[in-house]
N, C-alpha and C positions, 0 to 999 in steps of 0.2 A: 544725403543732405540732412542736416540736423535742424529740425523745426523748433527746437527749444532754445535757440539763440535769442538774446534779449530783444532783437528787433523783429523776430518772427513768431515768438510764442503766442502773441495776441491773435494770430490768425488761426490757431489750432481749433478753437471752438467753432469758428466759421466753417472750417474744413469738415469737421465732424457733422455739422448741421447739413452741409451740402451732400455729404455722403449718405446721410439718413434720408434726405429728400429724394435723391436719385434712387436709393434702394426701395423706398416706398412706391415710387412711380413704376419701377421695374417689376416689383412683386405684384402690384395691382394689375398691371397689364398681363403678367404671366397667368393670372387667374382667369383671364378672359379666354376661356377655352372655346374654340370654334367647333361646333358640332359637325358631324358628318352630314353628307348630302341626304342620306337615308333618314337621319333624325330630323333634319329640316323638313323633308317631304312629309314625314309623319306629323310633325307639329302643324304644318300647313293644312293637312287633311283634317285634323281635329279643329283647327280654327275655322276652316271653311264650313264644317258641319255646325259648329256653334253659332257662327255669324249668319248662317242661313236663317236661323230662328230669330236672332236678335236684330239684324239689320233693318227689317221692316219697321221697327219701332221708331226710327229716326225720321220717317216720312209721314207727313200729315196731309190730308186732303185740303184743298183750298176752302177757306171759310171766312166770311165777313170781310174785314179789312184786307186780308191776304188773298189776293185774286188768283194766286197760283199755288199748287202744292208746295209745301214749305218743309224745311228741315229743322229738327229739334234735337237736342242731346238725348231726349227721352228720359224716362224715370222721373227724377226730381224736377226736371226742367221741361216745361211744355211750350216755351216761347221760342221764337226764331231769334237767334243771336248772330252777331257779326262773324267773328273768326271761327266759332263753332261750325256754322254753316259752310264757311269757306273750306275747312278741312274735311267735313263730311261730304260735301259736294265733290271735291276733288277725289276723295276715296271712291265714291260711287262711279264717277266718270272713269277712273283708272281701272275699275273692275269690268265695266261694260260701256262701250262707246254710246250705246243707246240711252244709257242713264246719265249722259251729259245734260239731259234736260233738267235734272234737279239743280245743278249748279246754275244753269241758265235761269231757272225760275227763282233761285235765291237772289240772283242779280236783279231780276225784274221786280221782285217784291220790295227790295230795298230801294231800287231806283224810283219806284212809284211813290215812295215815302219821302223823297227829297223835297224840301220846302223851297219857297222862293229865294231864300238866302243861301241855299246850298247845304243846309243842315239836314242830317239824317240820323235818327236815333240808332244806338247800338243794339237795341232790343225792340222787337215788334211783335205784337200779339194780334189775335183775330179782331180785337177791338180798337187797334191802332198802336202808334208808337208808345212805348212804356217809359215814362220818366223814372229813372232810378239813380240814386246818388247825385241828384241834380241833373241838369240838361247837358250831358256830354255826348259828343258825336261818336258815331261808330268808329272803330279802329280802321286804320287805312288798309282796307282789303277789297273794296268794291271794284276798282279798276283792274286789280289783279285777277279777280274772279271772272270779270267780263273778258279779259284778254285770254285767259287760259281755256275757258270753254269755247271761245270763238276759234282759237287755234286748233282745238281738238276736233271740232265739227267742220272746220274748214270754211267758216262763214262768219264774217264780221258785219254783214249788212243789217242784221237785226238790231245792231246798236245805234243805227242812224237816228231813230226817233228821239233818243234821249242822250245822244252824244254831248250836247251842250250842257245837260244836267250833270253829267259826270265831270265836266270841266268846272262846273259851279261848286261841286263838292270839294274839289281840290282848292279852289279859291277861298272857300269858307274856312278850310283848315289853315290856310296861309294867313287868313285874317284873324284867326282866333287862337292858334296854337303854334305860332312861329315867332322866333326871336331874330330880328334882322341883325342884331349885334354879332351873334354867333353864326347866323345862317343855319340854325337848327330848330327842330320842332320839340315841343314839350308836352307832357301829359297834364291833364286837368288835375287829377288825383290818381293815386295808385290803382284804385279799383277800375278806373277807365282802361288801364293797360291790359286788363284780363288776368294778369298775375296779381290777384287782388290785394294781398298784403305784402308784396315784395318790398323789403326794407330799403332797397336801392331806389325806390320811388317815394313811398310813404303816403299816408292818408291824413296826416295832421293838417290843421289849417295853415301852418307855416310851410307846408309842402305844396299847397295848391298853386298850380301854374308855375312851378319852380324847377322841376326836374326835366332836363333834356336827356331823354332816354336813348340808349343804344337801340332798343327795340322799335320805338315809334319812328326813329329816323330811318331805320332799315325798311320798315314797312312802307313809309312814305317814299323812300327811294324807289321801291318796287312799284308803287303807284305811278310815279313819274315815268318809269321805264315802260310800264304797261300802257299808259296813256300815249306815249310816243309810238308804241307798236300799233295801238288802235288807230291813232290818227293817220299813220302811214298806210294802214290797210284800207282806210276809208277815203284816202286821197287828199288828206289835209296835210300837205307837206310842210307848211310853215309851222303848224302846231306840232308836228312830229319833231322838228328841229328845236322848237321852243321847250317841249317837255324833256327832250334828250339833254338839252343844256341845263335844265333844272336838276336833272338827275346827276349830272357831272358835278355841278356846284355843290350839291348836298353831299355827294361822296367825298369831295375834297374837304368840306367843313367837318365831316365826321372824323376823317383822318387827322385834321388839325386840332380839334378840340376834344374828341372822345377817346383817342388812342394815346396810351401812355407807354412809350417804348421801354422805360426803365422797369416798369411793372410787367411788361409783356402782356398787356391786357387792355381791352376797352373798358371804360367805366362811364356811368352816367355823370353828368355835370350839372350843378345848380346854377340857375340864372342870377340869383341874388348876390352871390359872392364869387362865382366862377370856379368854385372848388369841386374837385372830383368826389363822387360818392364811392369810396373805395370798399364796396361790398361785392364779393364774388357771387353773382347771381346768374340764373339762367339767361337773363337778358343781355349779359356781357357778350355772349357767344352768338347772338342773333346776327350781328353784322357779317359773320363768317358764312351765312347762307348766301350772301351776295359776293363772296370771295373778294372782299374789299382789300384785305391784306395780301402782300406778296407771299409766295409759297413758304419761304423760310420763317417769316414772322407768324404766319398763321399756324404752322405746325408747332412752333415754339409755344404759342399760347395754349393750344390744345394739349400738348404734352404736359405743360406746367400745371394746368388747372383742370381741364375736363377729364383727362385720363389719369388723374392723380387721386388716389383713395383718400388723401387728406383734405381734398376739396370737393369735387363734384362726383367722382366715380364711386358708386356704391355696389353692393353685391347684386342688387336687383335692377340696376339701371343707373341713370344719371340724376342726381339730386337737382332740385330747382334752386337751392341755396347752399353755399359752401358749408361743409361740416365744421369749418373753422369759425364761421360767423357766430357772434354771441346770441343771435336770435334763432339759430338753427333748432328746429324741432319737427316732429312728425305727429303733431296733435290732430285729432279728428275735429274738423271745423268746416262748416258750410254756411252758417248764419252768424253774423251779417254778411260775411263773405268767405270764400274758400281759402285754404291754407297753401300759400306758395313760399313757405319758409323752411322747406326741406323735402317734402314728399316728391315722389316720382309722378310726373305728369306725362302722358303719352304724346301729346302734341309737342311739348317742349323737347322730348326725346327724339321725335321725328325731325325737328329742326336741327338737333344735334347730329343726326345721321347725315343730313344734307351737308352740314359743315364738315363732318369727317370725310365724306366722299369728295368734297371740293378740294380738300388738302391731302388727298392721296392715302387716306387711312382705309384699308380694305377689310382688315380683320375685325376691328371694333364694331362696325355696323352689323356684321353677321352675328357676332356674340350678342349684341344688344337685341336684335330681332328675336333670337331664340330665347333669351332671358325674359324679355317682356311677354313673349307668347306663353311660356310656362307659367308665369305669374298670373296672367289673366285667365288662362285655362283652369288654374287651381281655383280662382275666384268663381268662375262660372260653375265649376263642379260643386262647390260648397253652397253658393248663394243663388245660382240660377241666372245671374246677370253679372255686371261688372260695376266698378266704382270709379269715381272721377280721378282719384289719386291713390297712391300706395305708399306705405312706409318704406323708405329707402333702405333701412337697415334690416328689416325683417320680411319685407314683401307683403305684409298684411294689408288687406283692403282697409281704407279709411272712410271718407265720406262718399255718399250719404248713408247714414244709418237709418234703421227703421224709425227711431225716435224723431228724426228730422224729416221724415217723409209723410205725405198726406195719409191720414188714417193710421199713422204709426205702423205702416206696413212697408217693408223694404221694397222699393220700386226700382232700384238699380240705376245704372248709367250706361249709355252706349256711346253716342256721340263720336268724338275723335279717337276713342279707344279702338275703333274700326281700323285705324291706321296700322295696327299690328299686322293685319293681313297683307297690306302693301309692303311692309318691312320684310316679312318672310318671303314674299314673291321676289323682292329685290335681291335678297340673300341667295336665293336659288338660281335665279336667271341672270343676275348681274344688271338687270334693267330696273333702276330705282326711279320712283316718282320724285323728280327733283324740283318740281314747281318753278321751272325756269321761265322768267318773264322777259328775257332778252332775246 
């Protein structure tokens, strides 16, 4: 076949581009070497040893406003945070069933802070809720935490005293962060999302209350599913059906408005003009932890973006922002907020693992577990602790630095970096902590 005929030659550049794209995907995945079982066991032993020393730093005794022992990221952060505590609590519970008490206390500490309107702050200290970047509510994780710990200990009855308050939290979010036109939820500002400066959300005044994120809608979907499960366990059958219906409606709205088949990707969408924010960010992949897409479409999205070295896949794990994005960088930053414009974040990578497992990718999660373990072990060996994020291209630790820490002494970070231990255990045993709320 002659591709240089007048009507066909214009397709030649496109063919070359496609070949280069497929080649980059293939070569990137070929570099994902799966270590031997012996190497994985060795890495886990080293992680176990290091974490035996570091893990206690995330648990603080009850004090003042916080009536139960509480979870902190440690080091730079001494406060109790929403999704930080959720991931830390699930890690502790996954390691030892008796330590499910910490996730339970995380739930109780936040539940005790719910006001009469259903508002609860995303950050709480021993002196009370901490107003930060305005009065934004905690991310949608409270019902998930309540459901997961109840399922683990086989007891939902402890939720009875504040079941109605959990319902009120959901009603508050529906009243303050829900757009009935789209049937979707939106972030107040980017920093509320936890991915502080994610350009797919933004922190400008023009972005306030405008971006319907893939992440917030997935997290809220999980809240509905968790509330349905809690209601069922407590004998509230009508509530179980009600929240189950809310979950189904939200799932459908996400597929209708946030999924873009031609791009083979989820994208955030703005409320003001209905336009997609076509930035390839960590948050695009969050819906895959709920397996919203059918197998074919989910695998296509993962292959095209997540496992592609030109986008999310890096030598040291998965970036939080595409390498192709004009804002991509690995700058050290923690004040006024942390950098989610490129670096590797362990919690985001854990959600990527859940997505990969949901869509039948077995090799990549094992590679990722080993790669992240080597990176944090190197950090611990050099610095005595870990950092909250890492340079995707070099593996170098980023924030927090000594200059940014109290007394200008490096205080480290522990928090959800503990999830590396769960990753390695999953890689060895095949039993991954999937955080399933259905």
